C-alpha positions as CSV (number, residue, x, y, z in Angstrom):
1,X,0.0,-0.4,0.2
2,X,1.4,3.5,-1.2
3,X,1.0,6.3,1.2
4,X,0.6,9.3,-0.4
5,X,2.7,12.1,0.7
6,X,1.5,15.1,2.5
7,X,2.9,18.2,4.5
8,X,3.2,17.9,8.2
9,X,-0.2,18.4,10.4
10,X,0.0,20.6,13.4
11,X,-0.8,18.4,16.6
12,X,-2.9,21.8,17.8
13,X,-4.7,24.5,16.5
14,X,-1.5,27.2,15.2
15,X,-1.4,30.7,16.8
16,X,-2.6,33.7,14.8
17,X,1.3,34.5,13.3
18,X,1.6,31.0,12.3
19,X,-1.5,30.2,10.7
20,X,-1.0,33.6,8.8
21,X,2.4,32.3,7.9
22,X,0.8,29.2,6.7
23,X,-2.2,30.9,4.7
24,X,0.2,32.6,3.0
25,X,2.8,29.6,2.0
26,X,1.1,26.6,2.1
27,X,-2.4,26.5,3.2
28,X,-2.7,22.4,3.5
29,X,-0.7,23.1,6.5
30,X,-2.9,25.3,8.4
31,X,-5.5,22.6,9.4
32,X,-4.6,20.7,12.6
33,X,-5.2,16.9,13.4
34,X,-8.3,17.7,14.9
35,X,-10.0,18.5,11.4
36,X,-9.7,15.3,10.1
37,X,-11.6,13.6,13.0
38,X,-13.7,16.1,13.8
39,X,-17.6,17.2,11.9
40,X,-17.2,20.7,12.6
41,X,-14.2,23.1,13.6
42,X,-15.0,26.6,14.6
43,X,-12.6,29.5,15.9
44,X,-12.2,33.3,16.1
45,X,-9.7,34.9,13.8
46,X,-9.8,38.6,13.6
47,X,-13.3,39.2,15.4
48,X,-14.8,37.0,12.9
49,X,-16.0,33.3,13.5
50,X,-14.7,31.0,11.3
51,X,-16.2,27.4,10.3
52,X,-14.6,24.4,8.8
53,X,-17.7,21.8,8.3
54,X,-17.2,18.3,7.3
55,X,-20.8,17.5,8.1
56,X,-22.4,15.8,5.0
57,X,-25.6,17.7,5.9
58,X,-24.6,21.3,6.9
59,X,-22.2,21.0,3.4
60,X,-25.4,20.0,1.8
61,X,-27.4,22.8,3.1
62,X,-24.5,25.5,2.2
63,X,-23.5,24.0,-1.3
64,X,-26.9,22.6,-2.4
65,X,-30.1,23.9,-0.4
66,X,-29.5,27.6,0.6
67,X,-26.3,28.7,-1.4
68,X,-27.5,32.1,-2.2
69,X,-27.0,32.9,1.5
70,X,-23.4,32.7,1.0
71,X,-21.1,34.5,-1.4
72,X,-16.9,34.6,-1.9
73,X,-14.5,35.7,1.0
74,X,-13.2,39.1,0.3
75,X,-9.8,37.5,0.0
76,X,-10.6,35.0,-2.8
77,X,-12.2,38.1,-4.6
78,X,-9.4,40.1,-4.9
79,X,-6.6,36.8,-5.6
80,X,-8.9,35.7,-8.8
81,X,-10.6,38.8,-10.1
82,X,-7.5,39.6,-12.2
83,X,-7.0,36.4,-13.8
84,X,-11.0,35.5,-14.0
85,X,-12.4,38.9,-14.3
86,X,-16.0,38.9,-13.9
87,X,-16.9,35.5,-15.6
88,X,-19.0,32.6,-14.4
89,X,-16.3,31.7,-11.2
90,X,-16.5,34.9,-9.7
91,X,-20.0,36.1,-10.4
92,X,-22.7,36.4,-8.1
93,X,-26.8,36.3,-7.9
94,X,-28.9,37.2,-10.9
95,X,-25.5,38.1,-12.9
96,X,-24.3,34.4,-12.1
97,X,-27.7,32.7,-13.0
98,X,-28.2,34.4,-16.3
99,X,-24.2,33.5,-17.2
100,X,-25.0,29.8,-16.0
101,X,-27.8,29.3,-18.2
102,X,-26.0,30.9,-21.3
103,X,-22.7,29.0,-20.8
104,X,-24.1,25.6,-19.9
105,X,-25.4,24.7,-23.3
106,X,-21.6,25.1,-25.0
107,X,-20.4,22.3,-22.7
108,X,-23.5,20.2,-22.2
109,X,-22.7,16.2,-23.2
110,X,-23.7,17.1,-27.0
111,X,-20.9,18.6,-27.4
112,X,-18.1,16.4,-26.2
113,X,-17.6,15.0,-29.6
114,X,-16.0,17.7,-30.9
115,X,-14.2,18.8,-27.8
116,X,-12.7,14.9,-27.7
117,X,-11.4,15.2,-30.9
118,X,-9.5,18.3,-30.2
119,X,-8.1,16.8,-27.0
120,X,-6.8,13.6,-29.0
121,X,-5.8,15.1,-31.9
122,X,-3.6,17.0,-29.6
123,X,-2.6,14.6,-27.0
124,X,-1.3,12.4,-29.9
125,X,0.9,15.0,-31.3
126,X,2.5,15.4,-27.6
127,X,2.7,11.7,-27.3
128,X,4.8,11.5,-30.4
129,X,7.0,14.6,-29.3
130,X,7.9,12.9,-25.9
131,X,9.4,9.9,-27.8
132,X,12.4,12.1,-28.5
133,X,12.5,13.0,-24.1
134,X,13.2,8.8,-23.9
135,X,16.0,8.4,-21.4
136,X,16.5,11.8,-20.8
137,X,15.2,14.1,-17.2
138,X,11.5,15.5,-18.3
139,X,9.5,17.9,-16.4
140,X,5.7,16.4,-16.6
141,X,4.6,19.2,-14.8
142,X,6.1,21.5,-17.6
143,X,5.0,19.0,-20.4
144,X,1.2,18.5,-19.0
145,X,0.6,22.8,-18.5
146,X,2.0,22.9,-22.0
147,X,-0.2,20.2,-23.3
148,X,-3.8,21.1,-21.7
149,X,-3.2,24.9,-22.5
150,X,-2.6,23.6,-26.5
151,X,-5.8,21.7,-25.6
152,X,-8.0,24.2,-23.8
153,X,-6.7,26.6,-26.9
154,X,-7.3,24.5,-29.8
155,X,-10.8,23.7,-28.0
156,X,-12.0,27.2,-27.0
157,X,-10.5,29.1,-30.8
158,X,-9.7,25.9,-32.9
159,X,-6.0,27.6,-32.9
160,X,-2.9,26.5,-32.2
161,X,-1.1,28.4,-28.8
162,X,2.3,28.2,-29.6
163,X,2.1,31.8,-30.2
164,X,0.7,32.5,-27.1
165,X,1.4,29.6,-24.9
166,X,4.8,30.8,-23.6
167,X,3.4,34.0,-22.7
168,X,0.2,32.6,-20.9
169,X,2.3,30.0,-18.8
170,X,4.9,32.9,-17.7
171,X,2.2,35.6,-16.8
172,X,0.8,32.5,-14.9
173,X,3.6,31.7,-13.2
174,X,4.4,35.6,-12.1
175,X,0.8,35.8,-10.9
176,X,1.2,32.4,-8.7
177,X,4.5,34.0,-7.4
178,X,3.9,37.4,-7.0
179,X,0.3,38.1,-6.4
180,X,-1.7,35.3,-5.5
181,X,-0.3,34.9,-1.7
182,X,-2.8,37.3,0.5
183,X,-1.4,39.7,2.8
184,X,-2.8,40.8,6.3
185,X,-4.9,43.6,4.4
186,X,-6.1,41.5,1.5
187,X,-8.0,39.4,4.8
188,X,-9.2,42.2,6.6
189,X,-10.2,44.7,4.3
190,X,-13.6,44.5,1.9
191,X,-12.9,44.6,-1.5
192,X,-14.2,48.1,-2.1
193,X,-10.9,49.0,-0.2
194,X,-8.1,48.3,-2.4
195,X,-4.7,47.2,-0.8
196,X,-1.2,47.9,-2.0
197,X,-1.1,44.4,-3.7
198,X,-4.8,45.0,-5.1
199,X,-2.5,48.0,-7.2
200,X,-0.4,45.1,-8.6
201,X,-2.6,42.9,-9.6
202,X,-4.7,45.8,-11.4
203,X,-1.5,46.1,-13.6
204,X,-1.6,42.7,-14.3
205,X,-5.3,41.9,-14.7
206,X,-4.6,44.9,-17.5
207,X,-1.9,43.0,-19.4
208,X,-3.5,39.3,-18.8
209,X,-6.9,40.6,-20.5
210,X,-5.2,42.4,-23.2
211,X,-3.4,38.9,-24.1
212,X,-6.7,37.2,-23.9
213,X,-8.2,39.9,-26.3
214,X,-5.9,39.6,-28.8
215,X,-6.3,35.8,-29.5
216,X,-9.9,36.6,-29.6
217,X,-8.8,39.3,-32.4
218,X,-6.7,36.4,-34.5
219,X,-9.9,33.9,-33.6
220,X,-12.1,36.5,-35.0
221,X,-10.2,36.9,-38.2
222,X,-10.5,33.5,-39.2
223,X,-13.4,32.7,-41.8
224,X,-16.8,32.4,-40.5
225,X,-18.5,28.8,-40.7
226,X,-21.9,27.5,-41.1
227,X,-21.5,25.2,-38.0
228,X,-19.8,25.8,-34.7
229,X,-15.8,24.7,-34.5
230,X,-14.8,25.2,-31.2
231,X,-16.4,26.9,-27.6
232,X,-15.6,30.0,-28.8
233,X,-18.3,29.6,-31.8
234,X,-20.8,28.3,-29.3
235,X,-20.2,31.6,-26.8
236,X,-21.0,33.8,-29.7
237,X,-23.7,32.2,-30.6
238,X,-25.2,31.6,-26.8
239,X,-28.2,33.3,-25.7
240,X,-29.7,32.7,-22.3
241,X,-32.8,31.0,-22.5
242,X,-34.9,33.2,-20.7
243,X,-34.3,36.3,-21.7
244,X,-32.3,36.1,-25.3
245,X,-29.1,38.0,-24.2
246,X,-26.1,37.2,-25.7
247,X,-22.7,38.3,-24.0
248,X,-21.1,41.5,-24.5
249,X,-17.5,41.5,-26.0
250,X,-16.0,42.3,-22.4
251,X,-18.1,39.6,-21.1
252,X,-17.3,37.3,-23.5
253,X,-13.4,38.1,-22.8
254,X,-13.8,37.2,-19.2
255,X,-16.0,33.8,-19.9
256,X,-12.9,33.3,-22.2
257,X,-10.4,33.9,-19.7
258,X,-12.0,32.0,-16.7
259,X,-12.3,28.8,-18.7
260,X,-9.1,28.8,-20.4
261,X,-7.5,29.2,-17.1
262,X,-9.9,26.5,-15.1
263,X,-9.3,24.5,-18.3
264,X,-5.9,24.0,-18.2
265,X,-4.2,24.8,-14.8
266,X,-6.5,22.6,-12.6
267,X,-6.5,19.5,-15.4
268,X,-2.7,19.9,-15.8
269,X,-1.9,19.5,-12.1
270,X,-4.4,16.9,-11.9
271,X,-2.5,14.7,-14.4
272,X,0.9,15.5,-12.9
273,X,-0.5,13.9,-9.4
274,X,-2.0,11.0,-11.0
275,X,1.6,10.6,-12.8
276,X,3.4,10.8,-9.4
277,X,1.8,8.0,-7.7
278,X,1.6,5.9,-10.7
279,X,5.6,6.3,-10.9
280,X,5.5,4.9,-7.3
281,X,3.2,2.1,-7.7
282,X,4.2,0.1,-10.8
283,X,1.8,-2.4,-10.6
284,X,-0.7,-0.4,-11.1
285,X,0.6,1.6,-13.8
286,X,1.4,-1.8,-15.7
287,X,-2.3,-2.6,-15.2
288,X,-3.0,0.4,-16.8
289,X,-0.8,0.0,-19.6
290,X,-2.4,-2.9,-20.6
291,X,-6.0,-2.0,-20.4
292,X,-5.6,1.9,-21.3
293,X,-9.3,2.0,-22.5
294,X,-10.6,0.4,-19.7
295,X,-12.1,1.8,-16.2
296,X,-8.6,2.0,-14.3
297,X,-7.7,5.3,-16.2
298,X,-10.8,7.3,-14.9
299,X,-10.1,5.5,-11.2
300,X,-6.5,6.6,-11.3
301,X,-7.8,10.2,-12.2
302,X,-10.4,10.2,-9.6
303,X,-8.4,9.0,-7.2
304,X,-5.4,11.6,-7.5
305,X,-8.5,13.8,-7.3
306,X,-8.9,12.6,-3.9
307,X,-5.8,12.9,-2.8
308,X,-4.7,16.1,-4.2
309,X,-7.7,18.3,-5.2
310,X,-7.0,21.1,-6.8
311,X,-9.3,23.3,-6.0
312,X,-8.6,22.2,-2.2
313,X,-10.6,25.0,-0.4
314,X,-14.1,26.4,-0.6
315,X,-14.7,29.9,0.9
316,X,-18.0,31.5,1.6
317,X,-19.0,34.5,3.8
318,X,-22.6,34.2,5.4
319,X,-24.8,36.9,4.3
320,X,-27.5,36.4,6.8
321,X,-27.7,34.1,9.8
322,X,-28.5,30.4,9.1
323,X,-28.7,27.0,10.8
324,X,-26.7,24.5,8.6
325,X,-26.9,20.9,9.9
326,X,-26.4,21.4,13.8
327,X,-23.9,24.4,13.2
328,X,-26.0,28.0,13.8
329,X,-24.0,30.6,11.4
330,X,-24.2,34.2,12.0
331,X,-24.0,36.8,9.3
332,X,-20.6,37.7,8.4
333,X,-19.1,34.3,9.5
334,X,-16.6,32.7,7.1
335,X,-17.4,29.3,6.1
336,X,-15.0,26.8,4.6
337,X,-15.3,23.5,3.0
338,X,-12.3,22.1,2.5
339,X,-12.1,19.3,-0.2
340,X,-8.3,18.7,1.2
341,X,-9.6,17.7,4.5
342,X,-12.8,16.0,3.5
343,X,-10.7,13.9,1.0
344,X,-8.6,12.7,3.7
345,X,-11.0,12.3,6.6
346,X,-10.8,9.4,8.8
347,X,-14.3,9.3,9.1
348,X,-15.2,8.8,5.7
349,X,-12.4,6.6,4.6
350,X,-10.6,3.7,5.1
351,X,-6.9,4.3,5.3
352,X,-7.5,7.8,3.9
353,X,-3.7,8.7,2.8
354,X,-3.7,5.4,1.1
355,X,-3.4,5.5,-3.3
356,X,-6.2,3.2,-3.6
357,X,-7.7,3.5,-7.2
358,X,-10.1,0.4,-6.5
359,X,-12.4,3.1,-4.4
360,X,-13.7,4.0,-7.5
361,X,-13.8,1.1,-9.9
362,X,-17.3,0.0,-11.2
363,X,-19.0,-2.2,-8.8
364,X,-17.2,-0.3,-5.5
365,X,-20.0,1.2,-3.4
366,X,-19.4,5.1,-3.9
367,X,-17.7,7.3,-1.5
368,X,-20.2,9.0,1.7
369,X,-22.3,11.5,0.4
370,X,-20.7,14.9,0.1
371,X,-16.9,13.3,1.4
372,X,-15.7,13.9,-2.1
373,X,-16.2,17.2,-4.1
374,X,-13.4,17.8,-6.6
375,X,-15.4,20.1,-8.5
376,X,-18.0,21.3,-5.6
377,X,-21.2,20.5,-5.4
378,X,-25.0,22.3,-5.7
379,X,-25.6,25.0,-8.7
380,X,-22.0,26.0,-8.5
381,X,-20.4,22.9,-9.2
382,X,-18.0,23.2,-11.9
383,X,-20.0,23.7,-15.3
384,X,-16.5,21.7,-17.4
385,X,-16.4,18.6,-14.4
386,X,-17.4,16.1,-17.4
387,X,-14.4,17.9,-20.2
388,X,-12.0,18.0,-17.4
389,X,-12.6,14.0,-16.1
390,X,-12.4,13.1,-20.1
391,X,-9.5,14.9,-20.8
392,X,-7.3,14.3,-17.9
393,X,-8.5,10.4,-18.5
394,X,-7.9,10.4,-22.2
395,X,-4.2,11.9,-21.6
396,X,-3.5,9.8,-18.7
397,X,-4.5,6.2,-20.7
398,X,-2.4,7.6,-23.7
399,X,0.4,8.2,-22.3
400,X,0.8,5.5,-20.0
401,X,-0.2,3.3,-22.9
402,X,3.1,4.3,-24.4
403,X,5.5,5.1,-21.6
404,X,6.7,3.9,-18.8
405,X,6.7,6.7,-16.0
406,X,9.5,6.4,-13.2
407,X,11.4,8.9,-11.1
408,X,14.9,10.2,-11.1
409,X,15.1,10.9,-7.5
410,X,13.5,9.3,-4.3
411,X,12.7,12.6,-3.0
412,X,8.8,12.7,-2.4
413,X,6.9,15.7,-3.8
414,X,4.7,17.5,-1.1
415,X,1.4,19.3,-2.0
416,X,1.5,23.3,-1.8
417,X,-1.8,25.1,-1.4
418,X,-1.6,28.2,-3.3
419,X,-4.5,29.4,-5.4
420,X,-4.6,25.4,-6.6
421,X,-2.8,22.4,-5.1
422,X,0.6,22.5,-6.5
423,X,3.8,20.3,-6.1
424,X,7.0,22.2,-3.6
425,X,9.0,21.2,-6.7
426,X,8.7,20.0,-10.0
427,X,10.5,16.5,-10.2
428,X,12.7,14.8,-13.3
429,X,10.7,12.0,-14.7
430,X,12.0,9.2,-16.9
431,X,10.4,7.9,-20.0
432,X,10.9,4.4,-21.4
433,X,8.7,2.8,-24.4
434,X,6.8,0.0,-23.6
């Protein structure tokens, strides 16, 4: 049984200074041992009540029964707004409902065959290129980031991303390193009052959105088509079924930015974590290689999402008093639902830190209700979840079907929670032809 590496867990709740340092450097180290055992953790920080919910009925109430009473926290808005704009990820209320109704048909199951063609063609090219890397050290984190960005670009625009991909990756790396770590003022002040960090984020946002607009400009220069070729065609033609309204140019830009960001970064880290797990468990890797089109590929992806969920934390601020399960929630309380905790909670999972894809094979009892939330739940569940799962499964099965994957070093790869669940270093892999 392989135990998936994780960062140290504090025995007791951290004092404020240490907690704030953990939030800035690796949020996964901010929760104590009790978080993995108890149904609810409650504490007061800077005069506000914070609740970590692990109780299924309470989670169901917040995410499914009464989501309108909860909005994104000010810190989350500050950190995500510059790269997601006013798109579906961050919109609220009537604006969100209109966007969701308008976007959902563009990612409906009937669209998947068109998107799968892009996934398969791009993946085949990437696997052919990896043949040239056999025997030498390979940075599979970078390879997966480049591949999923290319898939996102082609699925969105029918354009190869060679002209833009390098700049996009550089900007996202810069953002994660220099703008995504919350300061004390980010946590304390309402979004209407800018912090020093917000000024730098605003400058980044202008450059990022200008890049998205330049890609859109190139796409619009392509000849028109009678049938949709990609997600961009579908989003341009999308209309709210109730009002008939479509997206303005700025709204379309923000939706594109949101979908490209969410559609490649989270899938890239999911693939990376799946590969790190398989590299340590050759028997499972060989079983997948022997039947790459079977159910094991999806099971490995689901288990990687359990152990290393890209979206490791959902944070909401209560707009009014509420009762979730047995917990009283006051106006202004911060409610946290952490897939990182839920997916390793000792009350829900047998051997929670062990890599065991059999948990997700057909015929296995499903995990307990609301203990597995890699894409969220309720009306705000990730609109691209099916696309992401399909992409990750096809890419992983194709790669393992052609190559055996091993590490060059025995140094463990530890997860770091900053916006998404990233590795603490990009290890060198070695590929061998099967």
